[in-house]
Residue frames as qw, qx, qy, qz and C-alpha x, y, z in Angstrom:
[[0.717, -0.217, 0.650, -0.129, 77.04, 59.45, -108.48],
 [0.150, 0.383, -0.761, -0.501, 78.51, 57.28, -111.11],
 [0.846, 0.140, 0.025, -0.514, 76.12, 54.99, -112.86],
 [0.585, -0.259, 0.765, 0.073, 76.76, 51.31, -112.96],
 [0.179, 0.212, -0.751, -0.599, 76.99, 49.43, -116.09],
 [0.714, -0.031, -0.208, -0.668, 73.87, 47.76, -117.33],
 [0.699, 0.038, -0.714, 0.004, 75.19, 44.34, -116.59],
 [0.315, 0.010, -0.709, 0.630, 75.75, 45.26, -112.96],
 [0.411, -0.295, 0.027, -0.862, 72.37, 46.75, -112.33],
 [0.181, 0.040, 0.893, -0.410, 70.28, 45.13, -109.64],
 [0.312, -0.274, -0.710, -0.568, 67.17, 43.48, -110.90],
 [0.515, -0.321, 0.186, -0.773, 63.91, 43.85, -109.10],
 [0.424, -0.131, 0.841, -0.309, 62.45, 41.02, -107.00],
 [0.769, 0.412, 0.263, -0.410, 59.82, 40.33, -109.59],
 [0.575, 0.656, -0.461, -0.165, 62.42, 39.96, -112.24],
 [0.079, -0.458, 0.868, -0.172, 64.42, 37.73, -109.99],
 [0.639, 0.080, 0.668, -0.372, 61.44, 35.47, -109.53],
 [0.763, 0.569, 0.015, -0.308, 60.81, 35.31, -113.19],
 [0.371, 0.679, -0.632, -0.040, 64.40, 34.49, -113.91],
 [0.337, -0.333, 0.849, -0.234, 64.56, 31.67, -111.38],
 [0.373, -0.007, -0.844, -0.384, 63.52, 28.25, -112.62],
 [0.709, -0.345, -0.076, -0.610, 60.27, 26.87, -111.35],
 [0.053, -0.290, 0.901, -0.319, 60.59, 24.56, -108.42],
 [0.533, -0.251, -0.743, -0.316, 58.44, 21.53, -108.04],
 [0.537, -0.586, 0.138, -0.591, 56.18, 21.62, -104.98],
 [0.125, 0.286, -0.888, 0.338, 57.32, 19.62, -102.03],
 [0.677, -0.338, -0.526, -0.388, 54.90, 16.95, -101.06],
 [0.232, -0.422, 0.620, -0.620, 54.22, 16.94, -97.29],
 [0.152, -0.114, -0.979, 0.078, 53.02, 13.79, -95.50],
 [0.392, -0.551, -0.513, -0.529, 49.30, 13.56, -94.88],
 [0.181, -0.386, 0.470, -0.773, 48.19, 15.15, -91.65],
 [0.241, -0.245, -0.924, 0.168, 46.64, 12.92, -88.96],
 [0.356, -0.564, -0.318, -0.674, 43.13, 13.89, -88.23],
 [0.148, -0.005, -0.714, 0.684, 42.72, 14.80, -84.55],
 [0.256, -0.628, -0.711, -0.188, 39.30, 14.42, -83.08],
 [0.073, -0.502, 0.121, -0.853, 37.98, 17.61, -81.65],
 [0.031, -0.103, -0.808, 0.579, 36.84, 17.55, -77.97],
 [0.087, -0.614, -0.759, -0.198, 33.08, 17.29, -77.39],
 [0.067, -0.497, -0.027, -0.865, 31.32, 20.47, -76.94],
 [0.007, -0.125, -0.722, 0.681, 29.98, 21.34, -73.47],
 [0.061, -0.621, -0.746, -0.231, 26.19, 21.15, -73.15],
 [0.077, -0.573, -0.066, -0.813, 24.43, 24.33, -72.67],
 [0.094, -0.053, -0.721, 0.684, 23.95, 25.19, -68.99],
 [0.285, -0.586, -0.679, -0.339, 20.38, 24.77, -67.91],
 [0.206, -0.544, 0.182, -0.793, 18.85, 27.39, -65.72],
 [0.124, -0.007, -0.880, 0.459, 18.51, 26.16, -62.10],
 [0.418, 0.164, 0.342, -0.826, 15.11, 27.71, -61.72],
 [0.694, 0.225, -0.379, -0.570, 13.74, 25.86, -64.73],
 [0.443, 0.152, -0.880, 0.078, 15.21, 22.58, -63.43],
 [0.106, 0.064, 0.743, -0.658, 13.46, 22.99, -60.04],
 [0.580, 0.220, 0.067, -0.782, 10.19, 23.77, -61.75],
 [0.636, 0.227, -0.647, -0.354, 10.52, 20.64, -63.84],
 [0.273, 0.062, -0.908, 0.311, 11.20, 18.42, -60.79],
 [0.286, 0.140, 0.553, -0.770, 8.28, 19.86, -58.82],
 [0.645, 0.243, -0.207, -0.694, 5.97, 19.36, -61.76],
 [0.539, 0.177, -0.815, -0.121, 7.07, 15.76, -62.03],
 [0.067, -0.027, -0.847, 0.526, 6.39, 15.12, -58.32],
 [0.463, 0.198, 0.277, -0.818, 2.94, 16.69, -58.53],
 [0.664, 0.232, -0.480, -0.524, 2.07, 14.49, -61.47],
 [0.398, 0.100, -0.902, 0.132, 3.20, 11.37, -59.61],
 [0.132, 0.112, 0.699, -0.694, 1.13, 12.28, -56.54],
 [0.570, 0.239, 0.004, -0.786, -1.93, 12.98, -58.63],
 [0.607, 0.198, -0.701, -0.317, -1.55, 9.65, -60.40],
 [0.246, 0.011, -0.902, 0.354, -1.26, 7.80, -57.08],
 [0.277, 0.161, 0.507, -0.801, -4.31, 9.61, -55.64],
 [0.637, 0.285, -0.122, -0.705, -6.57, 9.02, -58.60],
 [0.384, 0.207, -0.882, -0.178, -5.51, 5.41, -59.03],
 [0.792, -0.341, -0.309, -0.401, -7.89, 2.73, -57.75],
 [0.409, -0.604, 0.607, -0.315, -7.02, 1.47, -54.18],
 [0.248, 0.221, -0.941, -0.070, -5.82, -2.10, -53.80],
 [0.693, -0.336, -0.468, -0.434, -8.54, -4.59, -53.01],
 [0.380, -0.511, 0.558, -0.532, -9.10, -5.19, -49.27],
 [0.134, 0.048, -0.988, 0.058, -9.15, -8.68, -47.78],
 [0.439, -0.447, -0.632, -0.456, -12.62, -10.14, -47.22],
 [0.486, -0.476, -0.611, 0.406, -12.31, -10.00, -43.40],
 [0.185, -0.258, -0.138, 0.938, -11.53, -6.30, -43.34],
 [0.219, -0.200, -0.468, -0.832, -14.30, -5.61, -45.82],
 [0.490, -0.505, -0.694, -0.152, -16.85, -7.41, -43.61],
 [0.416, -0.437, -0.455, 0.655, -15.61, -5.51, -40.53],
 [0.036, -0.069, 0.110, 0.991, -15.97, -2.18, -42.32],
 [0.355, -0.357, -0.608, -0.614, -19.49, -3.14, -43.31],
 [0.500, -0.530, -0.656, 0.198, -20.38, -3.91, -39.69],
 [0.294, -0.325, -0.239, 0.867, -18.96, -0.59, -38.52],
 [0.127, -0.108, -0.341, -0.925, -20.96, 1.26, -41.13],
 [0.452, -0.466, -0.687, -0.327, -24.12, -0.57, -40.05],
 [0.466, -0.502, -0.537, 0.491, -23.50, 0.33, -36.39],
 [0.152, -0.168, -0.011, 0.974, -22.87, 3.95, -37.27],
 [0.274, -0.284, -0.524, -0.755, -26.13, 4.02, -39.19],
 [0.502, -0.531, -0.683, 0.002, -28.01, 2.58, -36.19],
 [0.369, -0.392, -0.352, 0.766, -26.49, 5.20, -33.89],
 [0.032, -0.015, -0.226, -0.973, -27.60, 7.95, -36.25],
 [0.405, -0.410, -0.645, -0.502, -31.12, 6.54, -36.35],
 [0.499, -0.523, -0.613, 0.320, -31.30, 6.35, -32.53],
 [0.237, -0.258, -0.149, 0.925, -30.10, 9.92, -32.20],
 [0.192, -0.189, -0.419, -0.867, -32.74, 11.02, -34.66],
 [0.486, -0.499, -0.689, -0.199, -35.45, 9.21, -32.69],
 [0.440, -0.452, -0.480, 0.610, -34.29, 10.76, -29.42],
 [0.092, -0.118, 0.054, 0.987, -34.33, 14.21, -30.91],
 [0.314, -0.282, -0.548, -0.722, -37.81, 13.68, -32.32],
 [0.478, -0.496, -0.723, 0.057, -39.37, 12.24, -29.13],
 [0.218, -0.790, 0.019, -0.573, -40.72, 14.82, -26.67],
 [0.229, 0.262, -0.723, 0.597, -39.11, 15.08, -23.21],
 [0.620, -0.535, -0.496, -0.289, -41.31, 13.50, -20.52],
 [0.004, -0.418, 0.555, -0.719, -41.19, 14.73, -16.92],
 [0.544, -0.368, -0.754, -0.011, -42.46, 12.50, -14.13],
 [0.182, -0.408, 0.307, -0.841, -44.22, 14.46, -11.41],
 [0.508, -0.329, -0.795, 0.043, -45.48, 12.56, -8.36],
 [0.272, -0.551, 0.126, -0.779, -47.66, 14.34, -5.87],
 [0.863, -0.412, -0.157, -0.247, -48.59, 11.30, -3.76],
 [0.054, -0.636, 0.711, -0.297, -46.38, 9.65, -1.14],
 [0.564, 0.008, -0.826, -0.018, -45.83, 6.06, 0.05],
 [0.060, -0.045, -0.724, 0.685, -46.80, 7.11, 3.59],
 [0.133, -0.619, -0.768, -0.102, -50.37, 6.99, 4.84],
 [0.102, -0.771, -0.171, -0.605, -52.37, 10.04, 5.82],
 [0.694, -0.698, -0.166, 0.051, -51.83, 9.34, 9.52],
 [0.734, -0.212, 0.042, 0.644, -48.06, 9.59, 9.19],
 [0.332, 0.425, 0.223, 0.812, -48.18, 12.70, 7.00],
 [0.275, -0.766, -0.226, -0.535, -50.59, 14.55, 9.31],
 [0.729, -0.497, -0.324, 0.343, -48.65, 13.79, 12.50],
 [0.046, -0.980, 0.117, -0.156, -47.17, 16.86, 14.18],
 [0.801, 0.141, -0.264, 0.518, -43.39, 16.94, 14.41],
 [0.422, -0.844, -0.107, 0.313, -41.87, 18.91, 17.33],
 [0.378, 0.898, -0.193, 0.119, -39.41, 21.60, 16.21],
 [0.441, -0.720, 0.535, 0.012, -36.67, 20.19, 18.50],
 [0.884, 0.063, 0.441, 0.145, -36.24, 17.13, 16.29],
 [0.185, 0.766, -0.468, -0.400, -33.35, 17.20, 13.84],
 [0.890, 0.351, -0.255, -0.142, -32.18, 14.81, 11.20],
 [0.861, -0.379, 0.255, 0.224, -29.62, 12.10, 11.94],
 [0.163, 0.845, -0.460, -0.220, -26.10, 12.97, 10.83],
 [0.751, -0.135, 0.630, 0.145, -25.21, 9.73, 9.03],
 [0.083, -0.320, 0.668, 0.666, -23.82, 8.84, 5.63],
 [0.681, 0.319, -0.051, -0.657, -26.29, 8.57, 2.75],
 [0.597, -0.036, 0.800, 0.049, -27.16, 5.09, 1.53],
 [0.365, 0.492, -0.406, -0.679, -27.03, 4.47, -2.23],
 [0.924, 0.161, 0.090, -0.336, -27.97, 0.78, -2.41],
 [0.650, 0.543, -0.527, 0.079, -24.43, -0.56, -2.87],
 [0.111, 0.393, -0.778, 0.478, -23.43, -1.46, 0.71],
 [0.241, -0.241, -0.915, 0.217, -24.87, -3.44, 3.62],
 [0.316, -0.582, -0.308, -0.683, -28.45, -2.21, 4.35],
 [0.689, -0.537, -0.469, 0.130, -28.38, -3.61, 7.89],
 [0.510, -0.152, -0.213, 0.819, -25.58, -1.25, 8.84],
 [0.041, -0.296, -0.169, -0.939, -27.46, 1.80, 7.53],
 [0.552, -0.547, -0.487, -0.400, -30.68, 0.69, 9.21],
 [0.681, -0.436, -0.444, 0.386, -28.97, 0.19, 12.58],
 [0.357, -0.035, -0.118, 0.926, -27.19, 3.53, 12.51],
 [0.199, -0.386, -0.285, -0.855, -30.29, 5.46, 11.50],
 [0.630, -0.552, -0.495, -0.233, -32.52, 3.80, 14.06],
 [0.631, -0.335, -0.396, 0.577, -29.98, 4.28, 16.87],
 [0.198, 0.099, -0.013, 0.975, -29.65, 7.98, 16.04],
 [0.377, -0.455, -0.367, -0.719, -33.41, 8.48, 16.00],
 [0.695, -0.509, -0.507, 0.034, -33.93, 6.62, 19.26],
 [0.514, -0.159, -0.309, 0.785, -31.21, 8.72, 20.89],
 [0.048, -0.203, -0.087, -0.974, -33.14, 11.87, 19.92],
 [0.227, 0.305, 0.744, -0.549, -36.36, 10.39, 21.26],
 [0.313, 0.148, -0.407, -0.845, -38.11, 10.75, 17.89],
 [0.704, 0.166, 0.453, -0.522, -41.58, 9.37, 17.31],
 [0.619, 0.143, 0.743, 0.213, -42.46, 6.60, 14.88],
 [0.468, 0.819, 0.330, -0.010, -43.99, 9.06, 12.41],
 [0.009, 0.928, -0.308, -0.211, -40.92, 11.29, 12.44],
 [0.504, -0.369, 0.729, 0.280, -38.60, 8.30, 11.89],
 [0.618, 0.440, 0.631, 0.164, -40.62, 7.32, 8.81],
 [0.339, 0.924, 0.177, -0.012, -40.71, 10.80, 7.31],
 [0.151, -0.868, 0.424, 0.207, -36.97, 11.44, 7.87],
 [0.766, -0.141, 0.585, 0.226, -35.80, 8.13, 6.42],
 [0.685, 0.635, 0.280, 0.220, -36.00, 9.16, 2.69],
 [0.082, 0.972, -0.215, 0.044, -33.58, 12.04, 3.37],
 [0.496, -0.593, 0.622, 0.129, -30.87, 9.45, 4.14],
 [0.777, 0.239, 0.554, 0.179, -31.19, 7.74, 0.73],
 [0.173, 0.717, -0.348, -0.579, -29.60, 8.51, -2.63],
 [0.138, 0.363, -0.816, -0.428, -29.22, 7.00, -6.07],
 [0.417, -0.085, -0.852, -0.305, -30.71, 3.54, -6.49],
 [0.174, -0.320, -0.808, 0.464, -32.11, 3.50, -2.94],
 [0.203, 0.362, 0.216, -0.884, -33.96, 6.78, -3.46],
 [0.424, 0.125, -0.575, -0.688, -35.41, 5.51, -6.75],
 [0.310, -0.196, -0.930, 0.032, -36.67, 2.42, -4.92],
 [0.005, 0.389, 0.611, -0.690, -38.48, 4.58, -2.38],
 [0.313, 0.324, -0.117, -0.885, -40.12, 6.67, -5.10],
 [0.421, 0.054, -0.761, -0.490, -41.39, 3.51, -6.83],
 [0.024, 0.178, 0.896, -0.407, -43.29, 2.33, -3.75],
 [0.115, -0.587, -0.698, -0.394, -47.09, 2.30, -4.07],
 [0.172, -0.512, 0.065, -0.839, -49.08, 5.20, -2.69],
 [0.572, -0.449, 0.280, -0.627, -50.02, 5.04, 1.00],
 [0.867, 0.032, -0.494, -0.052, -48.52, 1.59, 1.57],
 [0.508, 0.097, -0.599, 0.611, -46.45, 2.38, 4.69],
 [0.457, -0.745, -0.236, -0.425, -48.11, 3.07, 8.03],
 [0.705, -0.695, 0.128, 0.063, -45.25, 2.37, 10.50],
 [0.024, 0.794, -0.602, -0.086, -41.48, 2.38, 10.80],
 [0.609, -0.197, 0.768, -0.011, -41.42, -1.39, 11.21],
 [0.740, 0.524, 0.419, -0.043, -43.15, -1.84, 7.85],
 [0.373, 0.897, -0.228, -0.057, -40.78, 0.59, 6.10],
 [0.249, -0.658, 0.710, 0.030, -37.69, -1.06, 7.61],
 [0.729, 0.046, 0.682, -0.023, -38.94, -4.52, 6.57],
 [0.682, 0.706, 0.190, -0.020, -39.44, -3.42, 2.97],
 [0.142, 0.899, -0.413, -0.029, -36.03, -1.71, 2.92],
 [0.405, -0.500, 0.766, 0.010, -34.07, -4.67, 4.31],
 [0.770, 0.240, 0.589, -0.049, -35.92, -7.16, 2.10],
 [0.602, 0.796, 0.036, -0.061, -35.29, -5.24, -1.12],
 [0.275, 0.807, -0.505, 0.138, -31.55, -4.74, -0.50],
 [0.859, -0.396, 0.315, -0.078, -30.94, -8.12, 1.15],
 [0.899, 0.335, 0.022, 0.280, -28.58, -9.15, -1.67],
 [0.300, 0.771, -0.281, 0.487, -26.21, -6.31, -0.69],
 [0.647, -0.699, 0.214, -0.217, -25.90, -7.50, 2.92],
 [0.169, 0.591, -0.780, 0.118, -22.62, -8.96, 4.12],
 [0.873, -0.131, -0.440, -0.165, -22.72, -12.70, 4.69],
 [0.369, -0.668, 0.539, -0.358, -21.80, -13.69, 8.26],
 [0.479, 0.241, -0.843, 0.035, -20.13, -16.94, 9.31],
 [0.778, -0.457, -0.402, -0.157, -21.35, -19.51, 11.80],
 [0.401, -0.830, 0.307, -0.236, -20.12, -19.05, 15.38],
 [0.945, -0.185, 0.193, 0.187, -18.14, -22.31, 15.13],
 [0.612, 0.666, -0.099, 0.416, -15.69, -20.34, 12.99],
 [0.252, -0.879, 0.286, -0.288, -14.35, -18.76, 16.21],
 [0.889, -0.360, 0.266, 0.096, -12.64, -22.04, 17.15],
 [0.805, 0.376, 0.102, 0.447, -10.20, -21.54, 14.27],
 [0.118, 0.861, -0.163, 0.466, -9.01, -18.18, 15.65],
 [0.840, -0.405, -0.216, 0.290, -6.29, -19.43, 17.98],
 [0.173, -0.952, 0.247, 0.053, -3.70, -17.33, 19.75],
 [0.725, 0.505, -0.404, 0.236, -0.16, -17.85, 18.51],
 [0.798, -0.309, -0.325, 0.402, 2.58, -18.97, 20.84],
 [0.444, -0.145, -0.089, 0.880, 4.48, -15.67, 20.57],
 [0.029, -0.619, -0.414, -0.667, 1.46, -13.48, 19.80],
 [0.011, 0.089, -0.467, 0.880, 0.90, -10.70, 22.37],
 [0.050, 0.474, 0.836, -0.273, -2.36, -10.89, 24.26],
 [0.174, 0.590, 0.161, -0.772, -3.38, -7.35, 23.27],
 [0.252, 0.328, -0.591, -0.693, -3.11, -8.06, 19.52],
 [0.100, -0.162, -0.973, -0.130, -4.97, -11.34, 19.90],
 [0.108, 0.543, 0.663, -0.503, -7.88, -9.67, 21.71],
 [0.252, 0.527, -0.150, -0.798, -8.13, -7.05, 18.94],
 [0.252, 0.167, -0.812, -0.499, -8.24, -9.81, 16.33],
 [0.025, -0.290, -0.939, 0.181, -10.78, -11.75, 18.42],
 [0.206, 0.565, 0.418, -0.681, -13.17, -8.79, 18.75],
 [0.284, 0.438, -0.412, -0.747, -12.94, -8.12, 15.02],
 [0.235, 0.042, -0.916, -0.324, -13.78, -11.71, 14.10],
 [0.066, 0.348, 0.851, -0.388, -16.62, -12.08, 16.61],
 [0.322, 0.508, 0.152, -0.784, -18.50, -9.27, 14.85],
 [0.374, 0.346, -0.614, -0.603, -18.51, -11.34, 11.65],
 [0.180, -0.086, -0.980, -0.026, -20.35, -14.39, 13.05],
 [0.570, -0.281, -0.087, -0.767, -23.95, -15.09, 13.99],
 [0.837, -0.227, -0.446, -0.223, -25.73, -17.42, 16.41],
 [0.613, -0.022, -0.567, 0.550, -23.41, -16.92, 19.39],
 [0.390, -0.875, -0.176, -0.226, -24.38, -15.37, 22.72],
 [0.082, -0.828, 0.464, -0.304, -22.01, -14.11, 25.43],
 [0.778, -0.383, 0.483, -0.119, -21.74, -17.49, 27.17],
 [0.909, 0.334, 0.185, 0.165, -20.78, -19.17, 23.89],
 [0.404, 0.820, -0.240, 0.328, -18.17, -16.50, 23.13],
 [0.386, -0.739, 0.489, -0.257, -16.68, -16.86, 26.63],
 [0.899, -0.143, 0.413, -0.002, -16.39, -20.65, 26.34],
 [0.802, 0.526, 0.083, 0.271, -14.73, -20.37, 22.93],
 [0.101, 0.895, -0.327, 0.287, -12.35, -17.68, 24.18],
 [0.623, -0.567, 0.527, -0.115, -11.08, -20.02, 26.90],
 [0.925, 0.150, 0.339, 0.087, -10.62, -22.72, 24.26],
 [0.675, 0.655, 0.033, 0.338, -8.48, -20.69, 21.83],
 [0.180, -0.930, 0.295, -0.124, -6.25, -18.88, 24.35],
 [0.652, 0.373, -0.579, 0.318, -2.61, -19.91, 24.69],
 [0.720, -0.497, -0.419, 0.243, -1.61, -21.15, 28.15],
 [0.292, 0.405, -0.220, 0.838, -0.73, -18.13, 30.27],
 [0.037, -0.107, -0.582, 0.805, -1.76, -15.95, 33.15],
 [0.464, 0.067, -0.047, -0.882, -5.01, -14.80, 31.55],
 [0.671, -0.024, -0.640, -0.373, -6.16, -18.30, 30.57],
 [0.415, -0.099, -0.811, 0.401, -5.37, -19.63, 34.08],
 [0.130, 0.075, 0.409, -0.900, -7.28, -16.77, 35.70],
 [0.589, -0.013, -0.307, -0.747, -10.38, -17.60, 33.65],
 [0.677, -0.101, -0.725, -0.070, -10.26, -21.15, 35.03],
 [0.347, -0.107, -0.681, 0.636, -9.37, -20.31, 38.65],
 [0.105, 0.445, 0.423, -0.782, -11.66, -17.30, 38.94],
 [0.242, 0.458, 0.722, 0.459, -14.41, -17.54, 36.28],
 [0.057, 0.009, 0.020, -0.998, -15.81, -14.10, 35.36],
 [0.402, 0.375, 0.597, -0.584, -19.47, -13.27, 35.77],
 [0.646, 0.676, 0.290, -0.201, -20.03, -12.47, 32.12],
 [0.764, 0.379, 0.228, 0.469, -18.26, -12.11, 28.79],
 [0.158, 0.907, -0.020, 0.390, -17.70, -8.35, 29.12],
 [0.542, -0.783, 0.301, -0.046, -15.89, -8.75, 32.45],
 [0.882, -0.068, 0.328, 0.330, -13.67, -11.39, 30.86],
 [0.559, 0.653, 0.132, 0.492, -12.68, -8.97, 28.08],
 [0.168, -0.932, 0.145, -0.288, -11.95, -6.25, 30.64],
 [0.759, -0.539, 0.344, 0.120, -9.74, -8.65, 32.60],
 [0.830, 0.250, 0.279, 0.414, -7.97, -9.62, 29.40],
 [0.293, 0.860, -0.004, 0.418, -7.19, -5.97, 28.66],
 [0.451, -0.835, 0.290, -0.123, -5.63, -5.60, 32.11],
 [0.857, -0.221, 0.388, 0.255, -3.49, -8.70, 31.56],
 [0.675, 0.570, 0.198, 0.424, -2.47, -7.39, 28.13],
 [0.007, 0.941, -0.142, 0.306, -1.39, -4.07, 29.65],
 [0.656, -0.649, 0.385, 0.020, 0.64, -5.85, 32.34],
 [0.873, 0.106, 0.347, 0.325, 2.26, -8.07, 29.72],
 [0.473, 0.786, 0.063, 0.393, 3.20, -5.05, 27.64],
 [0.250, -0.902, 0.284, -0.207, 4.82, -3.30, 30.62],
 [0.816, -0.391, 0.408, 0.120, 6.70, -6.49, 31.58],
 [0.807, 0.368, 0.263, 0.380, 8.05, -6.95, 28.06],
 [0.235, 0.906, -0.071, 0.345, 9.16, -3.32, 27.93],
 [0.475, -0.790, 0.377, -0.096, 11.08, -3.63, 31.19],
 [0.880, -0.131, 0.403, 0.215, 12.68, -6.87, 30.11],
 [0.661, 0.627, 0.141, 0.387, 13.79, -5.27, 26.86],
 [0.032, -0.935, 0.218, -0.280, 15.32, -2.35, 28.76],
 [0.692, -0.584, 0.424, 0.021, 17.21, -4.72, 31.07],
 [0.883, 0.166, 0.329, 0.289, 18.54, -6.76, 28.17],
 [0.483, 0.769, 0.022, 0.417, 19.89, -3.63, 26.51],
 [0.191, -0.883, 0.288, -0.316, 21.39, -2.11, 29.68],
 [0.890, -0.400, 0.214, 0.050, 22.91, -5.32, 31.12],
 [0.834, 0.266, 0.050, 0.480, 25.77, -5.67, 28.59],
 [0.190, 0.799, -0.124, 0.557, 26.68, -2.01, 29.12],
 [0.575, -0.739, 0.234, -0.264, 26.84, -2.47, 32.89],
 [0.950, -0.159, 0.162, 0.214, 28.97, -5.59, 32.54],
 [0.649, 0.518, -0.018, 0.556, 31.40, -3.80, 30.25],
 [0.103, -0.841, 0.171, -0.504, 31.58, -0.88, 32.66],
 [0.783, -0.575, 0.215, -0.099, 32.25, -3.19, 35.62],
 [0.921, 0.095, 0.093, 0.367, 34.98, -4.99, 33.71],
 [0.414, 0.681, -0.095, 0.596, 36.65, -1.67, 32.96],
 [0.324, -0.786, 0.221, -0.479, 36.39, -0.44, 36.56],
 [0.917, -0.386, 0.093, -0.024, 37.37, -3.74, 38.21],
 [0.001, -0.782, 0.618, 0.079, 41.15, -3.95, 38.79],
 [0.803, 0.250, -0.538, -0.063, 42.98, -7.01, 37.62],
 [0.816, -0.568, 0.096, -0.047, 43.84, -9.40, 40.47],
 [0.112, 0.743, -0.656, 0.075, 47.45, -9.78, 41.44],
 [0.983, -0.048, -0.162, -0.076, 48.57, -13.38, 41.28],
 [0.639, -0.623, 0.406, 0.197, 51.52, -14.98, 43.01],
 [0.325, 0.704, -0.564, -0.283, 54.59, -15.24, 40.86],
 [0.460, 0.241, -0.854, -0.007, 55.48, -18.72, 42.03],
 [0.799, -0.464, -0.279, -0.262, 53.83, -21.28, 44.26],
 [0.473, -0.740, 0.444, -0.179, 55.43, -21.99, 47.64],
 [0.295, -0.348, 0.879, 0.137, 56.30, -25.52, 46.71],
 [0.270, 0.026, -0.816, -0.510, 55.10, -28.31, 44.46],
 [0.105, -0.361, -0.902, 0.214, 52.58, -29.47, 47.03],
 [0.094, 0.611, 0.414, -0.668, 50.91, -26.07, 47.22],
 [0.066, -0.077, 0.538, 0.837, 50.76, -25.53, 43.45],
 [0.181, -0.442, -0.762, -0.437, 47.15, -26.59, 43.09],
 [0.293, -0.662, -0.599, 0.344, 46.01, -25.12, 46.38],
 [0.184, -0.601, -0.056, 0.776, 47.41, -21.64, 45.74],
 [0.242, 0.208, 0.617, 0.719, 46.41, -21.49, 42.09],
 [0.090, -0.635, -0.515, -0.569, 44.25, -18.46, 41.41],
 [0.439, -0.719, -0.423, 0.334, 44.48, -16.99, 44.96],
 [0.144, 0.927, -0.028, 0.346, 45.00, -13.28, 45.32],
 [0.580, 0.205, -0.454, 0.645, 48.28, -12.28, 46.78],
 [0.040, 0.148, -0.452, 0.879, 47.85, -11.17, 50.37],
 [0.610, -0.108, 0.073, -0.782, 44.14, -12.18, 50.54],
 [0.283, -0.029, 0.946, -0.158, 42.52, -15.33, 51.83],
 [0.280, -0.167, -0.701, -0.634, 39.86, -16.96, 49.62],
 [0.536, -0.130, 0.303, -0.777, 36.27, -16.77, 50.88],
 [0.129, 0.008, -0.989, -0.066, 34.89, -20.19, 51.75],
 [0.239, 0.326, 0.695, -0.595, 31.56, -19.26, 53.36],
 [0.369, 0.637, 0.673, 0.069, 28.20, -18.65, 51.68],
 [0.263, 0.339, 0.291, 0.855, 27.78, -15.87, 49.16],
 [0.045, -0.508, -0.477, 0.716, 26.51, -12.69, 50.81],
 [0.239, 0.713, 0.558, 0.351, 23.78, -10.62, 49.22],
 [0.164, 0.369, -0.028, 0.914, 23.73, -6.87, 48.90],
 [0.005, 0.270, 0.639, -0.720, 22.04, -5.02, 51.80],
 [0.377, 0.164, -0.131, -0.902, 19.58, -3.44, 49.37],
 [0.536, -0.028, -0.736, -0.412, 18.19, -6.88, 48.50],
 [0.307, -0.171, -0.861, 0.368, 17.74, -8.11, 52.09],
 [0.342, -0.747, -0.496, -0.280, 14.65, -7.37, 54.16],
 [0.054, 0.588, -0.358, 0.723, 15.31, -4.45, 56.56],
 [0.478, -0.253, -0.763, 0.354, 15.45, -5.40, 60.29],
 [0.331, -0.797, -0.234, -0.448, 13.30, -3.75, 62.94],
 [0.661, -0.735, 0.149, 0.023, 15.72, -4.61, 65.82],
 [0.037, 0.762, -0.643, -0.065, 19.44, -4.98, 66.20],
 [0.712, 0.245, -0.652, -0.088, 21.17, -8.26, 65.38],
 [0.161, 0.209, -0.812, 0.520, 22.25, -8.86, 68.99],
 [0.507, -0.008, 0.407, -0.760, 18.70, -8.38, 70.23],
 [0.815, 0.204, -0.283, -0.463, 17.39, -10.84, 67.63],
 [0.571, 0.264, -0.763, 0.146, 20.02, -13.48, 68.52],
 [0.088, -0.166, 0.721, -0.667, 19.30, -13.10, 72.24],
 [0.680, 0.068, 0.199, -0.703, 15.55, -13.53, 71.67],
 [0.795, 0.257, -0.482, -0.263, 16.17, -16.59, 69.48],
 [0.338, 0.270, -0.825, 0.364, 18.41, -18.10, 72.16],
 [0.350, -0.083, 0.581, -0.730, 15.75, -17.63, 74.80],
 [0.793, 0.185, 0.008, -0.581, 13.18, -19.34, 72.60],
 [0.712, -0.205, 0.668, 0.068, 15.49, -22.29, 72.02],
 [0.731, 0.665, 0.075, -0.130, 15.87, -21.64, 68.33],
 [0.233, 0.792, -0.564, 0.021, 19.66, -21.51, 68.44],
 [0.992, -0.096, -0.037, 0.071, 21.45, -24.87, 68.30],
 [0.192, -0.853, 0.481, 0.064, 24.93, -24.70, 69.75],
 [0.738, 0.421, -0.525, 0.048, 27.81, -26.71, 68.39],
 [0.858, -0.510, -0.046, 0.047, 29.05, -29.15, 71.08],
 [0.777, 0.192, -0.113, 0.588, 32.61, -28.59, 69.98],
 [0.058, 0.760, -0.088, 0.641, 32.51, -25.01, 71.14],
 [0.671, -0.690, 0.101, -0.250, 32.10, -26.01, 74.81],
 [0.939, -0.120, 0.020, 0.323, 35.00, -28.45, 74.58],
 [0.533, 0.501, -0.065, 0.679, 37.24, -25.78, 73.15],
 [0.241, -0.789, 0.097, -0.557, 36.23, -23.32, 75.87],
 [0.844, -0.529, 0.081, -0.047, 36.92, -25.92, 78.55]]
């Protein structure tokens, strides 16, 4: 390979740089400072955050619990003090009750005398089956029922006394146990003490003049009025049977029963009530029949109207003079002018024939002949 001349030899890059003139540095414009974005905060562990919140809540609750309560108003404070005082009294009473010994009252004596207790009671006698009396209702009612039951059994006076406590309970039985020893020697004495002690529980009765205000209504059935009358008469006092009968006649509404009491006065009050019950029964039957007729009558009328044929009327009157006379007449039938005949079922049945009756009436001179008949025959 031929060698190049020295002038044409290629210089190395270093030599080239050294041979080149130095260049002045190029001034670049100042760079604008750009703010860097904020760094993200470090992620907090969720578990630690929950623990922190729970701890904060516990501290708040503890602070609220240990803090002093707000002051109460004076009224509520006084009420709380009264309640505390009452609670203290109840505790003291309970302590006293628990400390006191239990006392049992045992009574071996009886209010009855020795004569009543030593009387022999036949085994056939049995107690009266009535409701127990507790001292809250009318004592007269209990006394009457018990005495009637004992008298029906034929019990003796001693047996009536000794059986009476078995019909008491509650307050009434306590009253009997508080009676003095051997203070009762007869049933009359025991009944008097019983009725006197419970007299405030007896029902107050009205004066017999109250019966004049119990008047029968105009449309009130007799049966209902008699029931109301009997109920009210049991609530009055001072009236005997004659007084009740006179007042019953005064308060009755005018009718068959009231007229019968005037025309045929009853012997006593009980017979008057019995007669009134019979009149009430008759009135009830009469009203029932009348109600049945009123309900069946429209149906019968409708049925008759359906079954009855329509009358045939003349198309035209004969002439102007007969227009009013022939108006409404059935065609081919003469109008009935005589009296209205009744149904045979309504008339009284005859025992003889009609001709026989007319002949007998003629012989007796009961038949009056019309003089015009003889003239026509002549």
